[in-house]
N, C-alpha and C positions, 0 to 999 in steps of 0.2 A: 504494499500499500505506500502510496505517494505521501510525503509530509504536506500538510497544508495548514496555513495560518490565515483566519479570516481577517482582513485589513479594512473592512468597510462596516465597522459595528457603531450603532447610534445607541446611546444610553438615554435614559429619561431625563437626562439635563437638555436634551433637545426636545424642548416643550412641544406638545402636539403631534410629535413624530416618534420619537423612540419611547418604547413602554417598560423595558427593564432596568433595573439599578445596574450600574456599571460593574459591582462585584458580582452579582448574578451572572451576568455575561463571562466574566471570566471563569468563574466555577464551573458553568455549564460547558464552555469552551474545552476545558480540561476534560470534563467528563466525557465529551464526545471523540476526545482523543486528537484534538489539533494539537499543533505544536506551538501555537500561540494565537494572540488576537490584538487586533488594532481598535483601540477606541477613538472614534473621532466625531464629536459631536458638532452640531451646527454653529459655526461661528464663535465657538467656545471650547474652552479646555477644562471644563468644570467637572466632568466625569474623570477626568483622569486620575485624580488624587486617589479616589476611592478604588478603581481599577488596579492602579499600582500597588496600593497597600494590600489589597487581596491577591495580587499576583506574586507579590513577597513573602506572604503568608504561607501561601500552598506551594512555593516552587514553580511558577508558571512565567512563560515569557509574554510580555505585554508590550505592545508599541502605543506611545501617546502621540496624540495630534489633535488636528481639526478638520472639519468638514468645512470648508470655504463656500459660502453660497454668496454668489454675486449679484449686485443690483443691475448690472450693465448688460445681462442676458448671456453671459460666459456660462458654461457649464460648471457644475459643482466641482470642487478639486480637493482631494484628501492630501493634508499637509502633514507630513511626519518628519520632525526635525532629525538631524544626524548627530548633533552634539549641543552643548550648553549655549553657544553663540546663535546657533539656529532656532533654539527654543525662544532666545531674548528676541530674534527678529519676529518668529510667529506672534509671541504673545503683544509685541510692539504693533503689529499690523492689525490685531484683532483690537487693540486699544484704539487706534486710530479709526477703526470702523465703527466702534461703539460711540466714540465721542461726536460722530458727525450724526448720529442717529437719536431718536428718542429711547427713553430707557426700554431695555428688552430687546432692542433691535440692534441692527449693525449693517451699515451702508459701505460695502466694498466693491471695487472694480478690478477687473484684471491688471490694469496698470500698477495698482497699489501692490499687488502679489509681485508682479515682475521687478519692483524696487527691493522687495525683501526676500528673494526665494533663494538667496544663497545658503547652501548647506540643508535646504528642504527635500525630501523625498517626495514626490509628487505625483497623485494617481488621479488623471482626469475621469471624472465619471460621466459618460454620454447621456444626454437626455432621451427620454422615450422616443422621440422621433429623431431621427439621426440626419444632420444635413453634413454630409460628408465633409464640403470645402470648408465650412465654418470651423468643423473638428480639426481638420489638418492645420488651418491656420493657427488656432490655439497652441495645438501640439507645437508647432514651429516656433511660436513666440516664446513658449516656455522653454525649448531647448536651446533656443538663443542666449538666454541668460542662465541656464544650467546646463553648460555643455556637457558634463560628465554623466554617466548613465542613471539619471536621477527622475525620469518621466516616463510614466507607464499610462496606457489606456486601459481602463477596467472593461472588463467582459463579464456580464451576468444574464441569466435566463430570466424573462419577464413573465413567461408561461401564458403568453397571448395566442400562441400557435403559429407564429412565425418567428420562432427563436434560432432556428438554422438560418433563416434569411438574414436576421438581424447579426449573428455571429460572424457570419461571412463577410458581411458589409463592415463591421467592426475590425476584421482582419484585413480588410483593404485598405481600411483608413490607417490602420497601424502600420502596414507595409509602406503605405505613400509617405507617412511621417517619419518613418524610420525609428519608431517605438515599439517596444514590446507589449504584449497583451499581458494583462493580469487578471486571474480569475478572482471575483469577489461575490458575494451572496446579497450584500447591501442589507445587513441583519437590522431590524428594528426592535426586536424581542426575542 
């Protein structure tokens, strides 16, 4: 059996989206035999403290980051920092977005991320409807500022009956942008 770590898990700190507590997600991932889990809440790192504490308690691997949701129509992007400096850039980016918005909201655009993406591993989450050209442009822009191998395109099943066609289209987009596909389940609970 191949080792798998779910990197697109959202906790209940993503209000009206995620349903399970971060520590429950970590425990369940271990029970399922996963090798790790990534917690990425919507424009927040609020769930990572509890996820990290549980992972440390049970000896499980957890990646902590954020799901960046943009106000400019760009696709969601999971951002996982590779070191302390990148963590600082990610939290600074989130602070900028929250300072622009009313309480409880965050206003970010792709240019904001492009200024702060050094040291971030980025997973682009394609929208339900794939606009190949727009997605390729986003991937190219990210690769321009992150030249090392730190940009991926997520692929997941939507169970709508067209999954084969969708996965083939995502494969074409990934090939055109010269980025690897990464399997995710987009876990909400």
